Residue frames as a rotation matrix with the C-alpha (Angstrom) as fourth column:
MET 1
-0.130 -0.875 0.467 65.66
0.992 -0.110 0.070 -26.04
-0.010 0.472 0.881 -72.75
LYS 2
0.139 0.265 0.954 63.95
0.434 -0.882 0.182 -22.65
0.890 0.389 -0.238 -73.12
ASP 3
0.968 0.249 -0.024 63.94
0.116 -0.366 0.923 -22.11
0.221 -0.897 -0.383 -69.35
LYS 4
0.395 -0.899 -0.191 67.69
0.785 0.223 0.578 -22.76
-0.477 -0.378 0.793 -69.15
GLN 5
-0.290 -0.485 0.825 68.39
0.868 -0.496 0.014 -20.23
0.402 0.720 0.565 -71.88
THR 6
0.455 0.547 0.703 66.18
0.168 -0.828 0.536 -17.62
0.875 -0.126 -0.468 -70.23
TYR 7
0.917 -0.168 -0.363 67.79
0.377 0.065 0.924 -18.33
-0.131 -0.984 0.123 -66.85
TRP 8
0.018 -1.000 0.019 71.29
0.924 0.024 0.381 -17.80
-0.381 0.011 0.924 -68.25
LYS 9
-0.124 0.002 0.992 70.26
0.647 -0.758 0.083 -14.67
0.753 0.652 0.093 -70.14
GLU 10
0.815 0.466 0.345 68.98
0.030 -0.628 0.778 -13.16
0.579 -0.623 -0.526 -66.91
ASN 11
0.705 -0.636 -0.314 72.12
0.571 0.246 0.783 -14.29
-0.421 -0.732 0.536 -65.09
LEU 12
-0.221 -0.823 0.523 74.37
0.975 -0.208 0.084 -12.72
0.039 0.529 0.848 -67.73
ARG 13
0.271 0.399 0.876 72.33
0.357 -0.887 0.294 -9.51
0.894 0.234 -0.383 -67.55
LEU 14
0.992 0.077 -0.104 72.98
0.121 -0.256 0.959 -9.35
0.047 -0.964 -0.263 -63.78
ILE 15
0.292 -0.956 -0.033 76.69
0.819 0.232 0.525 -10.02
-0.494 -0.181 0.851 -64.28
GLY 16
-0.186 -0.331 0.925 76.89
0.846 -0.533 -0.020 -7.33
0.500 0.779 0.379 -66.98
LEU 17
0.660 0.506 0.556 75.12
0.142 -0.810 0.569 -4.81
0.738 -0.296 -0.606 -64.75
CYS 18
0.871 -0.394 -0.292 77.51
0.339 0.053 0.939 -5.57
-0.355 -0.918 0.180 -61.88
LEU 19
-0.026 -0.945 0.326 80.53
0.959 0.068 0.274 -5.14
-0.281 0.320 0.905 -64.15
VAL 20
0.039 0.105 0.994 79.25
0.603 -0.795 0.061 -1.83
0.797 0.597 -0.094 -65.54
ILE 21
0.921 0.330 0.205 78.58
0.030 -0.587 0.809 -0.43
0.388 -0.739 -0.551 -62.06
TRP 22
0.648 -0.734 -0.202 81.98
0.515 0.228 0.826 -1.57
-0.560 -0.640 0.526 -60.80
PHE 23
-0.129 -0.693 0.709 83.72
0.985 -0.173 0.010 -0.12
0.115 0.700 0.705 -63.87
VAL 24
0.376 0.349 0.858 81.98
0.345 -0.913 0.220 3.25
0.860 0.213 -0.463 -63.50
VAL 25
0.999 0.032 0.038 82.86
-0.025 -0.341 0.940 3.47
0.043 -0.939 -0.340 -59.80
SER 26
0.506 -0.862 0.002 86.45
0.527 0.311 0.791 2.20
-0.682 -0.399 0.612 -59.98
PHE 27
-0.345 -0.683 0.643 87.62
0.928 -0.145 0.344 3.55
-0.142 0.716 0.684 -63.34
GLY 28
0.147 0.499 0.854 85.18
0.647 -0.702 0.298 6.40
0.748 0.509 -0.426 -63.88
PHE 29
0.940 0.274 0.202 85.12
0.029 -0.655 0.755 7.90
0.339 -0.704 -0.624 -60.38
GLY 30
0.713 -0.689 -0.131 88.60
0.380 0.222 0.898 6.76
-0.589 -0.690 0.420 -59.36
LEU 31
-0.313 -0.903 0.293 90.49
0.747 -0.044 0.663 7.85
-0.586 0.427 0.689 -62.51
LEU 32
-0.380 0.158 0.912 88.49
0.827 -0.383 0.411 9.78
0.414 0.910 0.015 -65.09
LEU 33
0.428 0.665 0.613 86.47
0.264 -0.740 0.619 12.03
0.865 -0.103 -0.492 -62.78
VAL 34
0.096 -0.447 -0.889 89.03
0.976 0.218 -0.005 12.28
0.196 -0.867 0.457 -60.00
GLU 35
-0.840 -0.501 0.207 89.70
0.467 -0.863 -0.193 16.01
0.276 -0.065 0.959 -60.42
PRO 36
-0.299 0.785 0.543 86.07
-0.342 -0.620 0.707 17.20
0.891 0.026 0.453 -60.27
LEU 37
0.588 0.547 -0.596 85.38
0.297 0.540 0.788 14.82
0.753 -0.640 0.155 -57.38
ASN 38
-0.255 -0.788 -0.560 88.43
0.884 0.044 -0.465 16.06
0.391 -0.614 0.686 -55.47
THR 39
-0.629 0.095 0.771 86.66
-0.156 -0.988 -0.006 19.38
0.761 -0.124 0.636 -54.93
ILE 40
0.524 0.823 0.217 84.31
-0.519 0.107 0.848 17.53
0.675 -0.557 0.483 -52.55
ARG 41
-0.616 -0.746 0.254 85.58
-0.640 0.286 -0.713 16.28
0.459 -0.602 -0.653 -49.18
LEU 42
0.565 0.714 -0.413 84.43
-0.299 0.644 0.704 13.12
0.769 -0.274 0.578 -47.39
GLY 43
0.926 -0.185 -0.328 85.69
0.377 0.432 0.819 12.67
-0.010 -0.883 0.470 -43.85
GLY 44
0.541 -0.743 -0.393 88.56
-0.250 -0.589 0.769 15.04
-0.803 -0.318 -0.505 -44.51
TYR 45
-0.467 -0.700 0.540 89.66
0.315 0.439 0.841 13.23
-0.826 0.563 0.015 -47.70
LYS 46
-0.529 0.243 -0.813 89.12
-0.774 -0.531 0.345 14.29
-0.347 0.812 0.469 -51.27
LEU 47
0.382 0.835 0.396 86.23
-0.565 0.551 -0.615 12.34
-0.731 0.011 0.682 -52.78
GLY 48
0.669 -0.206 -0.714 88.17
-0.647 0.312 -0.696 11.29
0.366 0.927 0.076 -55.90
PHE 49
-0.480 -0.876 0.040 90.95
-0.729 0.373 -0.574 9.88
0.488 -0.305 -0.818 -53.72
TRP 50
-0.361 0.415 0.835 88.37
-0.712 0.455 -0.534 8.13
-0.602 -0.788 0.131 -51.52
PHE 51
0.733 0.664 -0.149 86.73
-0.588 0.508 -0.629 6.43
-0.342 0.549 0.763 -54.52
ALA 52
0.342 -0.679 -0.650 90.11
-0.637 0.341 -0.691 5.30
0.691 0.650 -0.316 -55.83
GLN 53
-0.666 -0.726 0.173 91.21
-0.584 0.363 -0.726 3.90
0.464 -0.585 -0.665 -52.46
GLN 54
-0.871 0.343 0.353 88.03
-0.160 0.481 -0.862 2.79
-0.466 -0.807 -0.364 -50.67
GLY 55
-0.130 0.941 -0.312 84.88
-0.771 -0.294 -0.565 3.46
-0.624 0.167 0.764 -52.69
SER 56
-0.022 0.101 -0.995 85.54
-0.876 0.478 0.068 0.89
0.483 0.872 0.078 -55.40
ILE 57
-0.893 -0.315 -0.322 86.23
-0.116 0.852 -0.510 -1.79
0.436 -0.418 -0.797 -52.76
TYR 58
-0.706 0.695 0.138 83.02
-0.213 -0.023 -0.977 -0.99
-0.675 -0.719 0.165 -50.84
THR 59
0.048 0.726 -0.686 81.09
-0.958 -0.162 -0.238 -0.99
-0.284 0.668 0.687 -54.10
PHE 60
-0.414 -0.283 -0.865 82.54
-0.611 0.791 0.034 -4.37
0.674 0.543 -0.501 -55.07
VAL 61
-0.997 0.051 -0.050 81.59
0.071 0.642 -0.764 -5.92
-0.007 -0.765 -0.644 -51.71
GLY 62
-0.388 0.912 -0.134 78.10
-0.477 -0.323 -0.818 -4.42
-0.789 -0.254 0.560 -51.96
LEU 63
0.003 0.351 -0.936 77.73
-0.992 0.117 0.040 -5.80
0.124 0.929 0.349 -55.49
VAL 64
-0.816 -0.329 -0.475 78.74
-0.281 0.944 -0.171 -9.29
0.505 -0.006 -0.863 -54.32
PHE 65
-0.836 0.545 0.056 75.96
0.130 0.297 -0.946 -9.30
-0.532 -0.784 -0.319 -51.72
TRP 66
-0.113 0.814 -0.570 73.44
-0.723 -0.461 -0.515 -7.77
-0.681 0.354 0.641 -54.15
TYR 67
-0.289 -0.070 -0.955 74.31
-0.864 0.449 0.229 -10.33
0.412 0.891 -0.190 -56.85
SER 68
-0.982 -0.095 -0.164 73.99
-0.013 0.896 -0.445 -13.17
0.189 -0.435 -0.881 -54.35
ARG 69
-0.543 0.839 -0.027 70.54
-0.095 -0.094 -0.991 -12.01
-0.834 -0.536 0.131 -53.29
LYS 70
0.048 0.556 -0.830 69.38
-0.915 -0.308 -0.260 -11.53
-0.400 0.772 0.494 -56.90
MET 71
-0.563 -0.303 -0.769 70.71
-0.642 0.746 0.176 -14.96
0.521 0.593 -0.614 -57.91
ASN 72
-0.945 0.302 0.124 68.83
0.114 0.661 -0.742 -16.59
-0.306 -0.687 -0.659 -55.03
GLN 73
-0.124 0.936 -0.330 65.66
-0.416 -0.351 -0.839 -14.92
-0.901 0.033 0.433 -56.30
LEU 74
-0.043 0.031 -0.999 66.43
-0.998 0.047 0.044 -16.04
0.048 0.998 0.029 -59.85
ASP 75
-0.912 -0.327 -0.246 67.11
-0.308 0.944 -0.116 -19.61
0.271 -0.030 -0.962 -58.69
LYS 76
-0.649 0.742 0.166 63.73
0.104 0.303 -0.947 -19.71
-0.754 -0.598 -0.274 -56.95
LYS 77
0.020 0.663 -0.749 62.02
-0.757 -0.479 -0.445 -18.24
-0.653 0.576 0.492 -60.01
TYR 78
0.069 -0.082 -0.994 63.38
-0.901 0.422 -0.098 -21.03
0.428 0.903 -0.044 -62.25
ASN 79
0.854 0.368 0.367 63.22
-0.513 0.716 0.474 -23.70
-0.089 -0.593 0.800 -59.53
VAL 80
0.532 -0.750 -0.393 66.96
0.174 0.551 -0.816 -24.44
0.829 0.365 0.424 -59.56
GLU 81
0.413 -0.369 0.833 67.80
-0.820 -0.549 0.163 -23.49
0.397 -0.750 -0.530 -55.97
GLU 82
-0.511 -0.693 -0.509 70.20
-0.283 0.695 -0.662 -25.58
0.812 -0.194 -0.551 -53.95
SER 83
0.593 0.767 -0.244 68.81
-0.047 0.335 0.941 -27.77
0.804 -0.547 0.235 -51.22
């Protein structure tokens, strides 16, 4: 029982971290900090615009792969991996 609780606590910590990172990138960089970021250009586009249009999507896809890798490691740690 203790292992299951610890496993889910670690899983929820990973999920929370992913949500915080995604929120900071999509809402923080895409909306709140758009004006300061727009002074920087990336490939000819303003950086604030890029984060609002593309950066949050790339970050989300990267987080999906990172979460998958971390969950595989966590599954092995608690011996609950799929066969």
